[in-house]
MIROTI-501706 format. One record per residue (C-alpha): residue number from 1; x, y, z; residue in three letters. Coordinates in steps of 0.25 Angstrom, whole numbers, plus 2048, in hexadecimal, padded with zeros to 3 digits. Layout:
{k: NUM | u: X | v: Y | w: Z | r: ALA}
...
//
This chain:
{k: 1 | u: EE9 | v: F41 | w: 8C5 | r: MET}
{k: 2 | u: EF0 | v: F43 | w: 8D1 | r: GLN}
{k: 3 | u: EFC | v: F3A | w: 8D8 | r: ALA}
{k: 4 | u: EF2 | v: F38 | w: 8E4 | r: GLN}
{k: 5 | u: EE8 | v: F31 | w: 8DB | r: ASP}
{k: 6 | u: EF3 | v: F29 | w: 8D2 | r: VAL}
{k: 7 | u: EF8 | v: F24 | w: 8E1 | r: ALA}
{k: 8 | u: EE8 | v: F20 | w: 8E5 | r: GLU}
{k: 9 | u: EE7 | v: F18 | w: 8DB | r: LEU}
{k: 10 | u: EF2 | v: F10 | w: 8DB | r: VAL}
{k: 11 | u: EF1 | v: F0E | w: 8EB | r: ARG}
{k: 12 | u: EE3 | v: F07 | w: 8E7 | r: LYS}
{k: 13 | u: EEC | v: EFD | w: 8DF | r: GLU}
{k: 14 | u: EF6 | v: EFD | w: 8E8 | r: LEU}
{k: 15 | u: EF2 | v: F01 | w: 8F4 | r: PRO}
{k: 16 | u: EFE | v: EF8 | w: 8FD | r: ASP}
{k: 17 | u: F08 | v: F02 | w: 8F7 | r: CYS}
{k: 18 | u: F0E | v: F11 | w: 8F9 | r: GLU}
{k: 19 | u: F0B | v: F18 | w: 8EC | r: ILE}
{k: 20 | u: F0F | v: F27 | w: 8E9 | r: GLN}
{k: 21 | u: F0B | v: F2E | w: 8DE | r: VAL}
{k: 22 | u: F12 | v: F3A | w: 8D6 | r: GLN}
{k: 23 | u: F0C | v: F41 | w: 8C9 | r: ASN}
{k: 24 | u: F10 | v: F4B | w: 8C0 | r: ASP}
{k: 25 | u: F04 | v: F4D | w: 8B7 | r: GLY}
{k: 26 | u: EFF | v: F3F | w: 8B2 | r: ASN}
{k: 27 | u: F0E | v: F38 | w: 8B5 | r: HIS}
{k: 28 | u: F0B | v: F31 | w: 8C1 | r: TYR}
{k: 29 | u: F19 | v: F29 | w: 8CA | r: LEU}
{k: 30 | u: F12 | v: F1E | w: 8D4 | r: VAL}
{k: 31 | u: F1B | v: F1A | w: 8DF | r: VAL}
{k: 32 | u: F14 | v: F0C | w: 8E5 | r: ALA}
{k: 33 | u: F1B | v: F06 | w: 8F0 | r: ILE}
{k: 34 | u: F17 | v: EFB | w: 8F8 | r: GLY}
{k: 35 | u: F1B | v: EEA | w: 8FB | r: GLU}
{k: 36 | u: F13 | v: EE6 | w: 8ED | r: ARG}
{k: 37 | u: F1E | v: EEA | w: 8E5 | r: PHE}
{k: 38 | u: F27 | v: EE1 | w: 8EB | r: GLU}
{k: 39 | u: F2D | v: ED7 | w: 8E0 | r: GLY}
{k: 40 | u: F25 | v: EDE | w: 8D6 | r: MET}
{k: 41 | u: F2A | v: EE0 | w: 8C8 | r: SER}
{k: 42 | u: F29 | v: EEF | w: 8C6 | r: PRO}
{k: 43 | u: F20 | v: EEC | w: 8BA | r: VAL}
{k: 44 | u: F17 | v: EE7 | w: 8C2 | r: LYS}
{k: 45 | u: F18 | v: EF1 | w: 8CC | r: LYS}
{k: 46 | u: F15 | v: EFB | w: 8C1 | r: GLN}
{k: 47 | u: F0A | v: EF3 | w: 8BE | r: GLN}
{k: 48 | u: F03 | v: EF6 | w: 8CB | r: LEU}
{k: 49 | u: F02 | v: F02 | w: 8CA | r: ILE}
{k: 50 | u: EFE | v: F05 | w: 8BC | r: TYR}
{k: 51 | u: EF4 | v: EFC | w: 8BF | r: GLY}
{k: 52 | u: EEE | v: F08 | w: 8C9 | r: ALA}
{k: 53 | u: EEE | v: F10 | w: 8C0 | r: LEU}
{k: 54 | u: EEC | v: F09 | w: 8B2 | r: ARG}
{k: 55 | u: EE0 | v: F11 | w: 8AF | r: PRO}
{k: 56 | u: EE7 | v: F20 | w: 8B1 | r: GLN}
{k: 57 | u: EF0 | v: F1B | w: 8A9 | r: LEU}
{k: 58 | u: EE9 | v: F17 | w: 89F | r: ASP}
{k: 59 | u: EE1 | v: F24 | w: 89F | r: ASP}
{k: 60 | u: EEC | v: F2B | w: 89D | r: GLY}
{k: 61 | u: EE9 | v: F33 | w: 8AC | r: THR}
{k: 62 | u: EF7 | v: F2D | w: 8B0 | r: ILE}
{k: 63 | u: F01 | v: F2F | w: 8A5 | r: HIS}
{k: 64 | u: F0C | v: F2A | w: 8A9 | r: ALA}
{k: 65 | u: F0F | v: F20 | w: 8B5 | r: LEU}
{k: 66 | u: F1E | v: F1F | w: 8BD | r: THR}
{k: 67 | u: F1B | v: F13 | w: 8C8 | r: ILE}
{k: 68 | u: F26 | v: F12 | w: 8D1 | r: ARG}
{k: 69 | u: F21 | v: F05 | w: 8DB | r: ALA}
{k: 70 | u: F2A | v: EFF | w: 8E6 | r: PHE}
{k: 71 | u: F29 | v: EF7 | w: 8F2 | r: THR}
{k: 72 | u: F2C | v: EFE | w: 900 | r: PRO}
{k: 73 | u: F3A | v: EFA | w: 901 | r: ALA}
{k: 74 | u: F3F | v: EFE | w: 8F2 | r: GLN}
{k: 75 | u: F37 | v: F0C | w: 8F6 | r: TRP}
{k: 76 | u: F3F | v: F0D | w: 902 | r: ALA}
{k: 77 | u: F4D | v: F09 | w: 8FC | r: ALA}
{k: 78 | u: F48 | v: F13 | w: 8F2 | r: ARG}
{k: 79 | u: F46 | v: F1E | w: 8FB | r: GLN}
{k: 80 | u: F55 | v: F1E | w: 901 | r: GLN}
//
């Protein structure tokens, strides 16, 4: 599965977020940026993204997943 395919699956569930995906084999890093993450716990943020990829995680297509989820303000601060 290509990084672009993973990004599309996440975008379907979180259409109001910017999604970036990198992969190394079947390990993926998903970065999601959106206002919807305001006030959410890290666990809740992860649950949203895991939900979008549950079938691929369950069948082993995605073996390992790292999630980073930010509000736009958090992302901007991180980029400085």
